[in-house]
N, C-alpha and C positions, 0 to 999 in steps of 0.2 A: 515801612513801619510794620512791626509784628507784635504789637501789644495785644493782650487778651483781656476782654471785658465780660464779666458775668453780671447780668442785671436781673434781680428778683428771681434767681434760679431756684427751682424746686425739683426734688426727686422723690417719688412715692412708689412703693411696691404694694399695690392693693391699697389697704387702709393705713399701711405703715409709712410714716413720713420720715425719710432719711435726711433730706436737705430741705430747708424751707426758707424762702426769701433771702437768698444769698446774693449780696452785692459786693463785688471785688474787682479791682482794676490791677492788672499786672502790666507794668510799663515796658515799653520797648527796651530790649537789652538787659532787663532786670532779672535777677536771680531771686525768685519768690519761693519761700518755704511754707508749705501748709503743714501745721503741726497740731497734734492732739492725741488723746488716748485712743486705743483700739475701739472701733465702732463709732467714732465721731463723724464719719462721712467723708474724710479727706480723700481716700482712694476713689470713692464714688464721684467726687468732684473732678478728679483727674480723668477718670474714665469718661465722664460726660464731655469734657474738653476734647478728649481724643476721639469721641464719637462711638465709643464702645458701649455706652449706656445712653438711652434716649432721655431727653430732658422732659420732665413732667410739666414744667412751667418756666416762664422767663426766657431770656435769650443769652446765647454765648456768641461773642464776636472775636474773630482773630484777624488782626490787621485791618480792622474797620469793617469786615464782612461778617454778617450773621451766618453762622455755620450749623444751626440747629438741624437742618435737613441735608447737610453736606456729608457724603460718605467719608469715613476715616481716611481713605487713601487720597482724598482730594483736599484735606485740611492743611497740608504742608507741615505736618508735625512728625516727630520721631519719639518713640517711647522706649524707655529702658525699664524693664520689669524687675520685680523682686527675685524671680527665678531667671537664670541666665538665658534660657530659651534658645540655646544653640542647637543646631542640627548635628547630632553626634556622628553621623556618617560622613560629614563634610570636614575638610580642613579649615583652619582659621581663615585662610585666603578665600575659600569658597563661601564660608559664612558671611564674610564681609562683602563679597560680590553679589550674593543672592538677590537682595532687594534691587540692586542696580540692574541685574540681568532681567528681572521681571519688568523693569521700566524700559528695557531695550536701550540702555545706555551704550553709546559707541565704545568699542573695546579700548581704544587709547584713553578716552576719558575715564572709563572704569578703572583701568590700571593706575592712572594718575591719582584718582580719589582714594583708592585702597592704599597706595603707597604713602599718600599724605597722612591718612588716618593712622596707619601703622607707625609712622615716624612720630606723630604727635603723642601717641600712647606708649611708645617704646616697645612695640611688639613685632618689630621687623624680623627678628630671628625665630618667631613662633608661627610664621605664616603657613608652614607646611605641616604643622602638628594637628592632631585631632583634639577635640575638647577634653577627652578622657586623659590626655597627656598634660593637661594644664592644671595649675593650682587654682584655688578659688579666686584669688586676686587677678590672675591672668585671664580667667574666663570673664570676669566682670569687665576687664579692659576690652575684650573682644566684643562684648555686648555694647559697650560704649562706642566702639569703633563702628559697629553696624549702624548706629544712629548717626554718627558724625558723617559718614560717607554720603548720606542723603542730603546734606546741606539744608536742613529744614529751617523754617522760620521760628519754630518753637520746639524746645526739648521738654519732654515730660519724664520725670523720674519717679517711679513708684517703689519707695523703700529699697533702693538698689543695693544697699550695703548690709541688709539685715542677716544675710547668710554668712557673713565674714566674721572672723574672730576680732576681738577688741583692738588689738594692735593694728591689724590690717585695715579695719574700719577707719582709724585715725589717718592712716596713710592715704587711703582711697578718697576720703572726703576732702583732703587737701588737694589731691590731684583733680578731682571734679571741679573744685572751686577755681583752680588755676586754668583748667580747660575752658570753663565758662568765661573767665576773664579774657582769655586769648581769642576765643571764637566770637564773643559778644552776642551770643544767641540768647534770645529770651528763654528763660528756663523756669519751670515750675517743679518743685521737688517736694515729695510727700514723705514724712517721717513721723514716728511716734517719739523719737529721741530728741528731747529738747536741747541737748548739747549739740547735736548735728544742726538743729535749727539756728541756734545762737551763733555758731561758728561759720556757717555757710551762707546764710541768706543776706541779701541787701535789706530786705524786709521779711518779716514773718507774719503769718496769719494764723491765729490760734482758734481752733474749732472745738466745740463741745456739743454733743447731741445734735449735730446737724446745723448748728448756728455759729456764725462768726462772732467771737468774743472780743477780739482786738486785732488790729493790724498796725504795724509800725516797724521802725528800725529795731534790731535786737536790744540795744541798750535802752531805748525808749520804753519798750515793753517790760524790760527787766526792772527799770527804776520807777516806772509809773504804770503799774498794772491797773487795768480798767475795773477789775472786779476780783472777788475772792478766788474764782477758778483760775484765772490767769496768774495771780500771785502765788497760788499753791503749785501750779503746774510748771512754771518757768523758774529755774534755779535749782542748783545742787550744792549742798543739801537744800531742801525746800524752805521757804519762809516759815518762821515761827508764828503761831497764832494764839492769841489769848482773848477769850470772850469776857467782856466787862461792861461796866456802866459808866456813863459820863456823869461826873459830879462837880460840885462847887462851880456852878454856872458855866460849865464847859471848860474848866481849867484843869481838871484831874480825871484820870481813868482809873477805876478801881475794880479789882477782882480778888478772889481768895488768894492771898499770898502775893498780890501784884497791885502796887499803888504808885503810879507815876504821873508826873505832870503832863498835860497836853502841850506839845510844842507850840510856840507862838504862831507859826504859819498855818496851824489847823484850828485855832481858836474861833475864827470867824465861822467855821463850819460846825463847831461843836457848841457854840454859845446858845443856840436855840434848841439844843437837844439835851438839856440837863435831865438826867434820869433815864435817858434813852440807852438802848442796848446797842453795843458796837462790837466789832472784832478788831483788835489791834494786831498788826503784823510787823515783824522786824526780821531782817535777814541775818543768818548766822554771822556774817562778817561784820555786822554792826552791833554784835554782842561782844564786848571787849573783856578779855580775861588776862591773866598773867601779870596784873599790875600795870599793863600798858596804858598809855594816855589816850582817852577817847577824843574824837573830833567834835568840837562844839559842846552844846549843852548835853548832859548825861544824867541818867538816874541809876542809882545803885540797886542791885537786886541780889538776894541770897538764894542759892540753888543747892540742891542735894544731888550728887552725881549718881545716876542710874546705870549709864553705859559709857564706856570710853573706847573709842575705835581708833587705834594707831594706824596711820596711813603712810608712815615714813617721814614725809615732810611736815606733817601736822597731825593733831589728834582731834577727832570729832567727838565732842562731849555732849551727852544728853543729860540735862539737869532738871530735876523736878522742882516746880514752883507752884505750890497749892495744887489745883486740879489740872495743871498744864505742864507740858515738858518744853523746855527751851534748849535748842541745839546751838552750839557755838564751837569755834575752832580754838585750839590751844597749842602752845609750843610742844613739839614731840618729846622734848627732854624733861617735861614736867607732867608726866602721865599721872592723872589722879586715880585714886582707888574708888571703887563703888562704895557709896555711903559718905564720901568726903563732903564737907560743907564748904562751898566756894562763894566768893563774892564776884559778881560781874557787873559791868556797866553798860547800859543801853544808850546808844547814840540817838538822842531824841530827834535830831534833824532827819534821821532815816526812818522814823516811825511812820507806818501807814495805818489809816483808819478806814474801816469798811462798815457800811450800814448793815446791822445784823439781819434785817428783814429783806432788803433788796439785794444785798451782797455787793452793791456798787461802791466804788471808791469815794471817799469823802475828801473834799479839799483839792 
């Protein structure tokens, strides 16, 4: 077993609290993604698991063993960094061999492990090259290979694709996902890119300001965000938000230019909050344009086009509604002009409500 358990983990630099009271379980063989904006503490969490940062409070366990006082070299982990961290004077083969030679691995076993890693990553023809002779994607494969040859219990990835161009990132994240599925090694992956998180992780853990906001399967987090931060952070384009008031004994949500019924599934949560301030959220794909038929109960809304962004297969439209902007997707062959007045429909079954004060999800 090589699950990782963080219990009440804290990290402080002097009086500055970076991580506070973090509880998180990464299951054996799981691919867990830690995601959040820059400065939220996700890389610090990874470095504490690796032993590169001391824990200020709480415990970290790997495979059932508390490792707070265990040196990094004895934690049976392998880490892939944002920078490739390859030795420039060594060949690819020598870079792959380096850690094994430090461990005094027998030559036959060393050659077997290097050959196996090279075959898995498709770099057999690159073994005699120096890092300067490799592309960015090839260097990242070598960095992955250096981790693979160690056969660790846990892989730690610290934003390993951030130095690659957009097309290569898509290719490499698919390769890392396939690699983890093949090796079945418990993996913890840090990224600020929520698309990477959604496409790669078995589960994702969303962090903000050193605190865990939500953990769950990608679709669960997407469809049932625990609070306003998660709702805004997960999703591209992001969720639309409108601040309003609950009216008519919890049956209606009103704001300037925005007057829609509260869907039946949320009325038990809004009935006792008549006159209360809430934030309504709805994702762009649930704002139906082009005369298409919405799913389930819907509310009509008039919008004034402010921006239209053609992307080839679709147009992202930003429409003004009173004090707010609603973003939605439209057929690319029906490009609206700035200032056009359009009517859209909100799929009310997909409406989210958040308490304006606590920012927690309602219902």
